[in-house]
N, C-alpha and C positions, 0 to 999 in steps of 0.2 A: 317028760311030763308037760302037757300044754300050759301055756301061760294063763294066768288068771285074768283073761280079758273076754268080755261077753258082748254080744250084740242083740239088743232087744228092739224089735221094730213092730209097727202096726198101730192102729188107732184105738185099741182097747186100753185106755189109760189106766182104768181101775185095776185090772188084773196085772198089768205091767208094773204099776207102782207097788202093788202088793208083793210081787215077786222080788222087787228090789228091796223092799223093807224086810222081807224074810231073810234075804241074803245078808243084809246089814246086821240083823239080829244075831244070826248064826256066827257071823264074822266077829261081832263084839264078844260073844261068849268064848270064842276061841282065843282071841288075843287080848281081851280086857281093855287095854288102852289103845284106842284107835282114833286116827285123824280122819274125819269125814269131809269130803269135798264135793261140791256140786258146780259144774261148769256148763256154759252154753257156747256152742261153737261160733255163734254170731258175735260173741263178746270176748271169749277167751281163746287165745292161740293154742294150737296143739302143743307147741314147744313149751308153753308155760305149764300145761297139764302134765306133760312128760317130766318136766323139771321137778314138779312137786312130788311125783311118784318116785323119782330117783333119789331125791334128797331126803325125803322122810322128815321126821321130827325128833328133836331131843327128848320129847316127853311122851311119845307114843311108839309102840312097837310095831304098828301096822298102819296101812293107808288104804282107805276105801274111797274110790272116786267114781262119780257119775258124770258123764259128758253127754249132754242132750244136744238135739239138733244135728245128729251125726250125718244127716243127709247132705250137710254143707261141707263136709270134709272131702275134698277132691284134689287139692293141689299136690303136686309131686313131692314137695318138701315136707308137707304134713304127713303124707302116707309113708315117706321114708323115715321120718322121726318116730312114728308109731311102730313101724316095722322093726326098727332097731331096738326100741324098748321091749316089744313083745319077745323078740329073740333073746334079749338079755335077761328077761324075767321068767324064763321057763321053769327054773327051779326055786323061785321065790314066791312062796304061798302067802307072804305077808302083804302083798300088794295086789289090789283088785281094781280093775277098770271096767266099767259098764258103759258101753256106747248105746245111746238111746235115740230112736227116731220115731216120730208119729207117722212117717211114711211107711209103705210096705217094703221098701228096699232102699239101699244106699249105693254109693258108687261101687261098681263091681270090684275094683282094685282094693277097696277098703274091706269089702266082704271076704275076699280071699285071705286076708290077714287073720281072720277069726277062725279058731278051730271049729270044725263042723258041729261038735257036740255042745258048743257054747253059743249057738245061735237059736233064737226063737222068735217067731212071728206071733203077735198077739192079735188075732182076728177079732173083728167086731161081733157082738152077739147077734143071733138071728132075732127077728121081730118077736116071735112067740117066746123065745127065751128071755127077752127083755121084759115082757109082760109078767112072766113067772118070777123074774128077779125082783121086780117092784113089789109084787104081792108078798113074796117071802121075806124081803127086807123089812117091810112094814109089820108083818106078822111077828117076826123075830124080835123086833123092837129095840128101843134104846131107853136109857134112864128108867127102866122098869115099866115102860109104856109099850103096849102092843096095839096096833091099829089094823082095821080092815079097810077095804077100798072097793068102790064100785067099778064095774068094767069100763064105763064111760070116762071115769076119772083117770084110769090107767092109760087109755087111749089119748087123753088130753095131755097127760104128762109126757108121753112119747112125742107128741106134736110140738111141745114147747121146749123140751130139753134135749141137748146132744145125747146121742144114744149110748155113750160109753158108761161103764159102771161108776167111774169116778164122778162124772157129772150127775148121774142119777142118784148116787149116794148123797152128794152135797145138797141137791135140791130136796130130795125126799126127807132128809134129816130135819128140815124145817117143820114138818108136820108134828114131830114129837114134842115140839115146844108150844104147839098151838091147841092140841086136843088131848082129852083124857084117855086113859087106856080103855080099849074096847070100842072106841068111836069108829064109825065107818065113813071114810072120806068120800065126798061127792065131787062131781065135776065143778060145781060152784065153788067149793073149798079150794080146789086146785087153782082156779082162775083168780080167786082173791089173794091167795098166798104167793103163788109163783109168778103170776103176771106182773105184780107190782114190785117184786123184789128181784127181777131177773138181772143178772150181771151182764153187761154188754161186753162184747169181744170182737175180734176180727171176724169171727164166724157169723155173729148177728149182724155185723156191718155188711158183710157180703150178702147175707139174706135180704137185707133192706135194699141194697143196690140192685138186686135181681128181682124185685117185686114187680113183675111184668104187668100186673093188673092196675098199676098206678102210673100216671104220666111221669115222664122224666123229671120234671120240676119238683113234683111231690116226693119222688124217690130221693132226689138230691136233698130236699129239706129234711126228710126223715133220717138220711144218712149222716148229714151234718150234726143232727141232734145226737145220734149215737156216738159219733166221733168226739163230741164235746164231753159226753158222759165218760167215755173211755179215758180221755185226757185228764179228767178230774179224779179218776180212780187211783188208788195207791197200790194196786196189784201189780205183779210182775208182768202180766200181759198187757198193761197199759203203756209200757215204754214204746216209743216209735219203732225201735228195732224189732221187738216182739210182735207188734201190730202188723208191720209190713211183712214179717216172716209168715204170719198167719194168713194174710191176704194172698201172698204168693202161693201158699199151699192150696188155698181154695181155687185160685185160677189155674194152677197146674192140674188140679183135679178136673176142672171144667174142660181143659184141653184134652185130657184123657177121655172124658165123656164124649167129646166131639169125635175123637179118633176111633173109639170102639163102635160108634154109631154111623161112621162115615159110609159104610157099605149099604146102609138102609135095611139090613137084615134084622129080624127080631132077636133080641137078646134075652134069654131066660134068666131065672133067679141065680143059677149057678155061675153064669158068665159075669153077671153084674157083681155078685159077691166076690168073685175071684179078682175083679178089678178094683175092689175096695168100696163098692156102693152097696152097703149091707142093709140099710134100713129104708122103709117106705118114705120116711120124711126126707132122707138124704137124696133119694132117687128123684122125688118130686122137686126138690130144691134145684138139683142140677138140670133137670128137664126144663124148668122155668128159665134158669140162667142161660141155657143153650139157645133159647128163643130170644134172649136179650142181646147176647154177644156171639158173633160168628167165631169160627176157629181162628181166622186171621186177626180179628179184633182181640181175641183172648191172648194171642201171642204178643200183640202190641201192648196190651195192658201189663203183662208180665214184665216186658222190657221197661215199661214206664215205671213200674214199682221199683225195679232194680235201680233205675236212674235216680228216683227220689230218695231211695235208701242211701246211695252214695252222696247225694247232695246234703242230706241231713247229717251224715257222719262227718263230712268235711266242714259244714258251716256251724255245727253245734246246735244249741237249743234255741237260739234267737229266732230262727225262721221256721222251726219245725212245725208249728201250728199252721202257718200259712201254706207250707209245702204239702202237708197232709190234706188240707182243705182243697187245694188245687188238684191234688191227686184224685180225690173223690169227685170233684167237678169233671175232670177229664174222663174218668171211668163212666160216670152216669150220663153226663150231658154230651160227651164227644166220643163215647165208645172206644176210648183208648188213645185217641189223638191228643197230643199235648197242646197246651196253650202256646201261642206263637212266641211268647216270652213271659217270664215270671214277673208278675206285678205284685204290688203290696197288699192286694186284697182280692178275694174271689170275685167280688162284684165287677171289678175292672175287666174280667174275662167274659162277662155275660153280654 
């Protein structure tokens, strides 16, 4: 019997999280008393995850663990530790481990450890399916409220919100708190409600840094403002580690964009989707970013982010604000070249 280990990849967060929640619910019904764990590969060692799975609990008969950021699992000792647990857990249905990545793939050696029937890629929705999803979500309703929406308003939502169903559900849920049942949402309504309540993240920071229609100084100013909002947030994504992981993901995707366009040949919808560029908004974003940073500069930025990550982990919280500001300065104003030395303020590098 295959071990109860699964690999869920891809950018469709909503369907991916729904699948995990469904498995958790079924597991709970089967074992009643269950210990649930959630880990992040950037913060938790594979050994600690395996240890929790092996030891179990005195008060629970089963263990259900989710390890996110699985794309970071590459080291030989990590892979060996997972391999040993998987081999030993073949006949133990009381332990489940789900490896999750927002990337389309993970390290090939890690992927080989997972039974073929336990792997699934959650592809992003096509643009027309996203439009239908929004319309159906609002029509189905919440709290006994059902809403309509104008076509222009749907288009504006897709321009403003990350295209996965988790983000769409989170943002569109706001409308049920603002309008009575039967109301038809306009583009002005979307602008008023979503634009002023948008949560900043690594992805909105990347978008601001890549706004080619603005001069570098203005992009730098806007990016620092977003960085400050993120640092004041209490969300999981506001931690420096999560922020840097998100930025690395964006620039790796930019590197991929450069690679697949390097021949100069026209790429159709299928090729772009196969490489993870599923929405018009996303394609436009990376087309702009590719005009800001070359392939070589993108590689330098990825290396710089990794260096800043190591610096923050070693120096603690005291300098993290300064280091993140310097990182944004280096990306926007110097296209990935680091400052000659770290100073105590961004202004000293100008």
